[in-house]
Every structure is written in C-alpha cells, then in structure tokens.
C-alpha positions as CSV (number, residue, x, y, z in Angstrom):
1,X,110.1,91.2,96.1
2,X,112.3,94.2,95.2
3,X,111.7,95.6,91.7
4,X,113.8,98.5,90.3
5,X,111.9,101.0,88.1
6,X,112.9,103.8,85.8
7,X,110.1,105.9,84.3
8,X,110.2,108.6,81.7
9,X,107.7,111.2,82.9
10,X,106.5,114.7,81.8
11,X,108.9,116.2,84.4
12,X,111.9,114.0,83.6
13,X,113.3,110.6,84.7
14,X,112.3,109.1,88.0
15,X,113.8,105.8,89.2
16,X,113.8,103.8,92.4
17,X,112.3,100.6,93.7
18,X,109.0,99.0,94.5
19,X,109.2,96.6,97.4
20,X,106.3,94.1,98.0
21,X,103.6,92.3,96.1
22,X,102.6,93.9,92.8
23,X,98.8,93.8,93.6
24,X,99.2,95.1,97.1
25,X,98.1,98.6,98.3
26,X,100.8,101.2,97.8
27,X,102.8,103.2,100.3
28,X,105.1,106.1,99.3
29,X,108.5,106.3,101.2
30,X,110.8,109.3,100.8
31,X,114.5,109.2,101.7
32,X,116.8,111.5,103.6
33,X,119.5,113.8,102.0
34,X,122.8,112.0,101.3
35,X,121.2,108.6,101.1
36,X,118.9,107.5,98.3
37,X,115.9,105.2,97.8
38,X,117.9,102.1,98.7
39,X,118.4,103.4,102.3
40,X,114.7,102.6,103.0
41,X,114.6,99.1,101.5
42,X,114.9,97.2,104.8
43,X,112.0,99.3,106.3
44,X,110.0,98.8,103.1
45,X,110.4,95.0,103.4
46,X,108.8,95.3,106.8
47,X,105.8,97.0,105.2
48,X,105.8,94.3,102.5
49,X,105.5,91.6,105.2
50,X,102.3,93.3,106.3
51,X,100.8,93.2,102.8
52,X,101.9,96.5,101.3
53,X,104.0,97.5,98.3
54,X,106.3,100.4,99.1
55,X,107.2,102.9,96.3
56,X,110.8,104.2,97.0
57,X,111.7,106.9,94.5
58,X,115.1,108.4,94.3
59,X,114.6,112.1,94.7
60,X,116.1,114.5,92.2
61,X,119.9,114.0,91.8
62,X,119.9,110.6,93.4
63,X,120.1,107.4,91.4
64,X,119.1,108.2,87.8
65,X,116.3,110.6,88.8
66,X,116.6,113.9,87.0
67,X,113.6,116.2,86.8
68,X,113.0,119.9,86.0
69,X,112.6,122.6,88.6
70,X,114.3,125.8,89.8
71,X,116.1,124.3,92.8
72,X,116.7,121.0,94.6
73,X,113.8,121.2,96.9
74,X,111.4,122.1,94.2
75,X,112.6,119.1,92.1
76,X,112.3,116.8,95.1
77,X,108.7,117.9,95.7
78,X,108.0,117.5,92.0
79,X,109.1,113.8,92.1
80,X,106.9,113.0,95.1
81,X,103.9,115.1,93.7
82,X,104.1,113.2,90.4
83,X,103.9,109.8,92.1
84,X,101.1,110.9,94.3
85,X,99.2,112.3,91.4
86,X,99.4,109.0,89.5
87,X,97.1,107.1,92.0
88,X,93.3,106.9,92.0
89,X,93.2,107.5,95.7
90,X,95.5,109.2,98.2
91,X,98.5,107.1,99.4
92,X,100.0,106.9,102.9
93,X,103.4,108.5,103.0
94,X,106.5,107.9,105.2
95,X,109.2,110.6,105.0
96,X,112.7,110.5,106.6
97,X,114.5,113.8,107.3
98,X,114.5,115.7,104.0
99,X,111.9,113.2,102.8
100,X,109.8,114.2,105.8
101,X,110.2,117.8,104.9
102,X,109.1,117.2,101.3
103,X,106.1,115.3,102.7
104,X,105.1,118.1,105.0
105,X,105.5,120.8,102.4
106,X,103.3,118.9,99.9
107,X,100.7,118.1,102.5
108,X,100.6,121.8,103.5
109,X,100.0,122.7,99.9
110,X,96.9,120.4,99.8
111,X,98.4,117.4,98.0
112,X,96.1,114.6,99.1
113,X,97.6,111.9,101.4
114,X,95.8,109.1,103.2
115,X,98.0,109.0,106.3
116,X,101.4,110.6,107.1
117,X,104.4,109.6,109.2
118,X,107.5,111.9,109.2
119,X,110.6,111.0,111.1
120,X,112.7,114.0,112.2
121,X,111.7,116.2,109.2
122,X,114.2,119.0,108.6
123,X,111.6,121.7,108.5
124,X,114.3,124.2,109.7
125,X,112.1,127.2,109.1
126,X,110.0,126.5,112.2
127,X,113.1,127.3,114.4
128,X,113.3,130.9,113.0
129,X,110.1,132.1,114.7
130,X,111.1,132.0,118.4
131,X,114.2,133.6,119.9
132,X,114.6,130.7,122.3
133,X,115.3,128.3,119.4
134,X,118.3,130.3,118.2
135,X,120.8,128.1,120.0
136,X,119.6,124.8,118.3
137,X,119.1,126.6,115.0
138,X,122.7,127.8,115.1
139,X,124.0,124.2,115.3
140,X,122.6,123.5,111.9
141,X,123.5,126.9,110.5
142,X,127.2,126.6,111.5
143,X,127.5,123.1,109.9
144,X,125.7,124.1,106.7
145,X,127.5,127.4,106.3
146,X,130.7,125.5,105.7
147,X,129.4,123.3,102.9
148,X,129.2,125.7,99.9
149,X,132.5,127.6,100.4
150,X,134.5,124.4,101.0
151,X,132.9,122.7,98.0
152,X,134.0,125.7,95.9
153,X,137.5,125.0,97.1
154,X,137.2,121.3,96.1
155,X,137.3,120.1,99.7
156,X,134.3,117.9,99.7
157,X,135.1,115.8,102.8
158,X,135.7,118.9,104.9
159,X,132.5,120.4,103.5
160,X,130.2,117.7,104.8
161,X,132.1,116.6,107.9
162,X,130.3,118.8,110.4
163,X,126.9,118.5,108.8
164,X,127.0,114.7,108.8
165,X,128.4,114.6,112.4
166,X,125.5,116.7,113.6
167,X,122.7,115.0,111.9
168,X,123.9,111.4,111.7
169,X,125.0,111.3,115.4
170,X,128.4,109.7,114.8
171,X,131.6,111.7,114.6
172,X,132.9,111.8,111.0
173,X,136.1,110.0,111.9
174,X,134.2,107.2,113.6
175,X,132.2,106.3,110.4
176,X,133.5,103.3,108.3
177,X,135.7,104.4,105.4
178,X,133.2,103.0,102.9
179,X,130.4,105.1,104.4
180,X,132.6,108.3,104.3
181,X,133.5,107.6,100.7
182,X,129.8,107.2,99.8
183,X,128.8,110.5,101.6
184,X,131.7,112.4,100.0
185,X,130.5,111.2,96.5
186,X,127.1,112.7,97.4
187,X,128.6,116.0,98.6
188,X,127.5,118.0,95.6
189,X,123.9,116.8,96.1
190,X,124.1,117.5,99.8
191,X,125.3,121.0,99.0
192,X,122.3,121.5,96.6
193,X,119.9,120.1,99.2
194,X,121.1,122.1,102.2
195,X,121.1,125.3,100.1
196,X,117.3,125.2,100.2
197,X,116.4,123.0,103.1
198,X,118.6,124.5,105.8
199,X,117.7,128.1,104.9
200,X,113.9,127.5,104.7
201,X,111.7,130.2,106.2
202,X,108.3,128.5,106.6
203,X,107.1,128.9,110.2
204,X,105.2,126.2,112.0
205,X,101.8,127.8,111.2
206,X,102.4,127.0,107.5
207,X,101.7,123.4,108.3
208,X,98.5,124.0,110.3
209,X,96.3,123.3,107.3
210,X,97.5,119.6,107.1
211,X,94.4,117.5,107.7
212,X,95.6,114.0,107.0
213,X,96.3,111.8,110.1
214,X,99.8,112.7,111.0
215,X,102.4,111.0,113.2
216,X,105.5,113.1,114.2
217,X,108.4,110.7,115.1
218,X,111.6,111.6,116.9
219,X,114.5,109.5,118.2
220,X,115.9,109.3,121.6
221,X,119.5,110.0,120.3
222,X,118.7,112.4,117.5
223,X,120.3,115.8,117.1
224,X,118.8,118.7,119.2
225,X,117.5,120.6,116.2
226,X,115.4,117.6,115.2
227,X,113.6,117.4,118.6
228,X,112.9,121.1,118.7
229,X,111.5,121.0,115.1
230,X,109.1,118.3,116.3
231,X,108.1,120.4,119.3
232,X,107.2,123.4,117.1
233,X,105.3,121.2,114.7
234,X,103.4,119.5,117.5
235,X,102.4,123.0,118.9
236,X,101.0,124.0,115.5
237,X,99.3,120.6,114.8
238,X,97.7,119.6,118.1
239,X,95.9,116.6,116.5
240,X,99.2,115.0,115.4
241,X,100.4,112.0,117.3
242,X,103.9,112.4,118.7
243,X,106.2,109.3,119.1
244,X,109.8,108.9,120.2
245,X,111.8,105.8,119.1
246,X,114.1,104.6,121.9
247,X,117.7,103.6,121.3
248,X,117.7,105.2,117.9
249,X,119.3,108.2,116.2
250,X,118.5,110.3,113.1
251,X,119.5,107.4,110.8
252,X,117.3,105.0,112.7
253,X,115.2,103.9,109.7
254,X,118.4,102.5,108.1
255,X,120.1,101.2,111.3
256,X,117.2,99.8,113.3
257,X,114.3,99.5,110.9
258,X,112.4,97.0,113.0
259,X,111.8,99.7,115.6
260,X,109.9,101.7,113.1
261,X,107.3,99.2,112.2
262,X,104.7,100.5,114.6
263,X,104.9,104.0,113.2
264,X,104.6,103.1,109.5
265,X,101.4,104.8,108.2
266,X,99.6,101.6,107.5
267,X,95.9,100.9,108.2
C-alpha cells in the first residue's frame, strides 16, 4: 500500500509517501539529490513485503516539502530530524547519496537511530583530509563548479550535464529525453544542494562517534569519488560493515532495487 502524506509541522510542510502496512514497524528512507521520495518507492515495496512500513519524505525543495533553515543541507537535515523525533523509539534509516549524507550528519550529531544503511553517501568533506584523494575530489569539484555560473546564465541543462554524468554513471546524451527533462526541471534544487554538499568540510573523524550499527554500501560501477568516500568512512568507523553491490551504479536503488534487499537496515 502506497499512501501519500502531507503534514503541517512546526518547521514547515513535509510531504512524501508511506509504503507498507499501517500497523507495521517503521523505516525511514532518504532520497538522493535530483530525485525525490518517489525514487525509493520500489525499494520501499521490498521492505513492505518483509513486514515494514517505509516513510519516504521529500527533502526540502522536493515535492511540496518546504521547511525553514539557513541552507539546503540544514533544511534537509531538519526534515529527517523532525520525522525521527516523532517516534517513541529510534528508527532504522536507509539513505541514498545525499540522503546518506543527511543520515550520517544526523547520526554524528547524536540523533538516535536503530540501525543505519548508507549507499554511496556524498560526504565529500572526507576527501579533503588526504593529499592522495585530491584527484577523485577534483572530479566532483570540476563538475559542481560549473553549476552555479551556468544557472546564473539560464543554461540549466549545461549546468547539470557534467555533474549528472559523473554521479549517475551514464553520459548525459545517453539518458532518455524524459529523464533529462526531469533533471533539468530540478536543476535549481540541484544547484542549492551541491552548494552545501559538495563543499562540505567535515573530515572522516567527524563520524567516529556514530554508535548505531552501520552498513556502508557501494556499487561496482559507481563513480570514483563514491568509493573513496566509503574507504575513508570505513577507516574512521572500523565497526561498520562494508558491502559492494555487483552490477549496479550510483542510481542502483532506483534501477535494480531487488539487489539492495539484503542491505536494508531491517532486523
């Protein structure tokens, strides 16, 4: 069962979907930049088949979600924090890309979570600590540095072309026209997201205080920055479990959700 929701909260409007039986235990799932809550519905349905109800909020600027905060990342974190605060006991959390980064940041700040899975979180700051990571860091920096100036010129497609090609794993021109149109429509939000996410300065040691059971998930075909981020996080979090999903790329939770069933943070 897929149930849309829209809630007026003390921080603003939060909307999204609940997927699964109403009386089932809850799982929070946080989406990637440039996608939205609907991108995780197929994976949420897998959790529902195992007796869970997945809460899929749109982060700030996606869907009808609109909350207060100084910047995009702060507002995304406020959405997730609000939903986590509404429960009587800590929830398990799955985060994809930017959603994984939101999850890690909140967990590092001590927000209680029962169990955590992050798939290729864009915790870019962990790549700023070691000189040997400069090459992979520069791949993201080059792509992101084009976004804001080209958006200012009204060239939304050119602005996001390199960034999407790097992180999604498909050349921009190879994407279906409908997909390109959808991404271009989200270009202003991608610009707002990357302005904070891709210039993050939190080193890996910032996450060392996370004490919830944590699974760090990568993909066999993901972008080089994603794999190196997971390496640095694994070094800082030696108790974390590290998993690689074969025959998947950075958009694996959307494209091959069945391959992610085993890493969902379910008891």
